[in-house]
Every structure is written in C-alpha cells, then in structure tokens.
C-alpha positions in Angstrom: -15.6 -23.8 12.0 -14.6 -21.8 9.0 -14.6 -18.0 9.3 -16.6 -16.0 6.8 -14.1 -13.4 5.6 -15.2 -10.7 3.1 -12.4 -10.1 0.7 -14.2 -7.5 -1.4 -12.5 -4.7 0.5 -9.1 -6.1 0.1 -8.0 -3.6 -2.4 -9.3 -0.8 -0.3 -7.3 -2.0 2.7 -4.2 -2.4 0.5 -4.6 1.1 -0.7 -5.0 2.4 2.8 -1.9 0.5 3.9 0.1 1.9 1.1 -1.0 5.4 1.9 0.2 4.8 5.5 3.5 3.6 4.2 3.6 6.8 2.0 3.1 8.9 5.1 5.9 7.0 6.9 8.2 7.7 3.9 7.4 11.4 4.0 8.1 11.5 7.7 11.6 10.2 6.9 11.2 6.9 8.7 11.9 4.8 5.6 14.1 5.4 2.5 12.8 6.2 -0.9 13.9 3.0 -2.5 12.0 1.0 0.2 8.8 2.9 -0.5 9.3 2.5 -4.3 9.9 -1.2 -3.9 6.7 -1.7 -1.8 4.8 0.3 -4.4 6.2 -1.8 -7.3 5.3 -5.0 -5.4 1.6 -4.0 -5.4 1.4 -2.1 -8.6 -0.7 -4.8 -10.3 -3.5 -4.4 -7.6 -3.4 -0.7 -6.8 -3.2 2.4 -9.1 0.2 3.7 -7.9 -0.2 7.0 -9.9 -2.2 8.2 -6.9 1.0 8.2 -4.8 3.7 10.9 -4.6 7.2 9.8 -5.6 
C-alpha cells in the first residue's frame, strides 16, 4: 500500500526547520559557519533574507 503524502507544505516545513536551526544558533549551540552552510544549502527553496545573520 502506498502512502498518500501531501508535499505542498514542504517549503513551510523547511522554513520552520530553518527557523529552529536559527534559534539553536542564537542560543550558541552551533557555530555561525554551520548555520550559514545550512542556509546556503536550502537557499534555492527558501528566502533566506528572512533570517538573521
């Protein structure tokens, strides 16, 4: 049986995950370069101008 998965909210979930990673960065749990690399990895799917550097 094949699962019916709705991928229309994929970008919303990705944005939420990146916001969570941004929070972890601001808490000092990851380095700036790690946060920046993660942002750059998904820059083609999410508007990264909405994140603080």
